[in-house]
C-alpha positions as CSV (number, residue, x, y, z in Angstrom):
1,M,-3.4,-32.7,1.2
2,N,-7.0,-33.8,0.8
3,S,-8.4,-35.0,-2.4
4,N,-11.9,-35.7,-1.5
5,N,-13.9,-32.9,-3.2
6,G,-13.5,-30.8,-6.3
7,V,-11.9,-27.4,-7.0
8,D,-14.8,-26.2,-9.0
9,C,-18.2,-27.9,-9.1
10,R,-18.9,-26.4,-12.6
11,R,-16.1,-28.2,-14.3
12,S,-16.9,-31.5,-15.9
13,H,-14.6,-34.5,-15.8
14,G,-16.6,-36.6,-18.2
15,G,-19.7,-38.8,-17.9
16,K,-23.4,-37.9,-18.0
17,R,-24.4,-39.4,-14.7
18,A,-24.0,-37.5,-11.4
19,G,-20.6,-38.5,-9.9
20,A,-19.4,-40.1,-13.1
21,G,-16.0,-39.4,-14.5
22,R,-12.6,-38.7,-13.2
23,K,-12.5,-37.3,-9.6
24,P,-10.7,-34.0,-9.1
25,K,-7.2,-34.4,-7.6
26,W,-7.2,-31.4,-5.3
27,S,-9.7,-30.1,-2.9
28,F,-10.8,-26.5,-2.6
29,E,-9.0,-26.2,0.7
30,D,-5.7,-27.5,-1.0
31,V,-6.1,-24.8,-3.6
32,L,-6.7,-22.1,-1.0
33,A,-3.8,-23.1,1.3
34,V,-1.2,-23.3,-1.4
35,G,-2.5,-20.4,-3.5
36,Q,-2.8,-18.0,-0.6
37,M,0.7,-18.9,0.6
38,C,2.2,-18.4,-2.8
39,E,0.3,-15.1,-3.5
40,G,1.3,-13.8,-0.1
41,R,5.0,-14.5,-0.8
42,W,4.6,-12.9,-4.3
43,R,3.1,-9.8,-2.8
44,E,5.9,-9.6,-0.2
45,A,8.5,-9.8,-3.1
46,E,6.7,-7.1,-5.0
47,T,6.7,-4.8,-2.0
48,A,10.4,-5.4,-1.4
49,T,11.1,-4.7,-5.1
50,V,9.2,-1.3,-4.9
51,I,11.1,-0.3,-1.8
52,R,14.4,-1.2,-3.4
53,N,13.6,0.5,-6.7
54,K,12.5,3.7,-4.9
55,E,15.7,3.7,-2.9
56,V,17.8,3.3,-6.1
57,K,15.9,6.0,-8.0
58,F,15.5,8.6,-5.3
59,S,18.7,8.1,-3.2
60,E,21.3,6.5,-5.3
61,Q,20.6,7.8,-8.8
62,S,19.6,11.3,-7.7
63,E,19.4,13.5,-4.7
64,I,15.7,14.2,-4.9
65,G,15.0,12.1,-1.8
66,S,17.3,14.3,0.3
67,L,15.8,17.4,-1.2
68,H,12.3,16.3,-0.1
69,R,13.6,15.5,3.4
70,S,15.1,18.9,3.7
71,A,11.8,20.6,2.6
72,R,9.9,18.5,5.2
73,L,12.0,20.0,7.9
74,V,10.4,23.4,7.3
75,P,7.3,23.8,9.5
76,I,4.1,23.6,7.5
77,G,3.0,27.1,8.6
78,D,6.3,28.6,7.3
79,R,6.5,26.8,4.0
80,G,4.7,29.5,2.0
81,A,7.1,32.2,3.1
82,W,10.0,29.7,2.7
83,L,9.1,28.9,-0.9
84,N,9.1,32.6,-1.8
85,S,12.5,33.1,0.0
86,E,15.9,32.7,-1.6
87,A,16.4,29.3,0.1
88,G,13.0,28.1,-1.3
89,E,13.8,29.2,-4.8
90,A,17.2,27.5,-4.6
91,H,15.4,24.3,-3.4
92,H,13.0,24.6,-6.3
93,D,15.8,25.0,-8.8
94,D,17.6,22.0,-7.3
95,V,14.5,19.8,-7.6
96,E,14.1,20.9,-11.2
97,V,17.7,19.9,-12.0
98,E,17.2,16.5,-10.3
99,I,14.0,15.9,-12.2
100,E,15.8,16.7,-15.5
101,F,18.6,14.3,-14.4
102,L,16.2,11.5,-13.6
103,N,14.4,11.9,-16.9
104,E,17.7,11.9,-18.8
105,A,18.8,8.8,-16.9
106,I,15.5,7.0,-17.5
107,F,14.5,8.1,-21.0
108,G,17.9,8.9,-22.4
109,E,16.9,12.4,-23.3
110,L,15.7,15.6,-21.7
111,S,12.0,15.5,-21.0
112,Q,9.4,17.5,-19.1
113,N,7.9,14.4,-17.6
114,R,7.4,14.9,-13.9
115,M,6.2,11.3,-13.2
116,V,8.5,8.4,-12.7
117,S,7.4,4.8,-12.9
118,I,8.7,2.3,-10.3
119,S,8.6,-1.3,-11.3
120,N,7.1,-3.8,-8.9
121,K,8.1,-6.9,-10.8
122,P,10.1,-9.2,-8.5
123,P,13.5,-10.4,-9.6
124,W,13.8,-13.3,-12.1
125,G,13.6,-16.6,-10.3
126,T,11.3,-15.5,-7.5
127,R,8.4,-17.6,-8.7
128,K,10.6,-20.7,-8.7
129,I,11.8,-20.0,-5.1
130,I,8.2,-19.5,-4.0
131,L,7.0,-22.8,-5.6
132,E,9.9,-24.7,-4.0
133,E,9.0,-23.3,-0.6
134,A,5.3,-24.3,-1.1
135,A,6.3,-27.8,-2.3
136,T,8.5,-28.3,0.8
137,K,5.9,-26.9,3.2
138,F,2.9,-28.9,1.8
139,C,5.0,-32.1,0.9
140,I,4.1,-32.0,-2.8
141,K,6.0,-31.7,-6.0
142,V,7.0,-28.3,-7.5
143,K,4.8,-28.9,-10.5
144,E,1.8,-29.7,-8.3
145,A,2.4,-26.5,-6.3
146,S,2.5,-24.6,-9.6
147,N,-0.8,-26.2,-10.7
148,L,-2.5,-25.3,-7.4
149,W,-1.2,-21.7,-7.5
150,E,-2.6,-21.4,-11.0
151,A,-5.9,-22.9,-9.9
152,Y,-6.0,-20.3,-7.1
153,R,-5.3,-17.5,-9.6
154,R,-8.1,-18.7,-11.9
155,L,-10.4,-18.9,-8.9
156,E,-9.5,-15.3,-7.9
157,H,-10.0,-14.1,-11.5
158,D,-13.4,-15.7,-11.7
159,Q,-14.6,-13.9,-8.6
């Protein structure tokens, strides 16, 4: 890791003269390298969580996923006629039952809500695992990796 230039030129480290005061510990490149690695791993964990939660809600908790797959088997040109047929009406009724079941499972009561939220929050402990990986990869302490990731997030937020 380089420590020859500052993370943010606007931040003051004391002293009125140019170049006076404490020198920044981490370079801009250090912040980018660690921050981008950590953010990438965090986004991968979020994506995996969404996929897992969708699978649980739509395949394990209810049959709505299989109902949608069966509807997609009907050719697009024939769907209008299929929806008006007895099979289409049965499909529609089955979807309504599954939506009611999902709402009752999620909210604990019957609801007319047709939207379901899917959490993208990674499991507890994911941040710690990512920081340990970054510390190992860049040969720094876990606390330093955390500080660099936070500096990167501040940098992203300021942009």
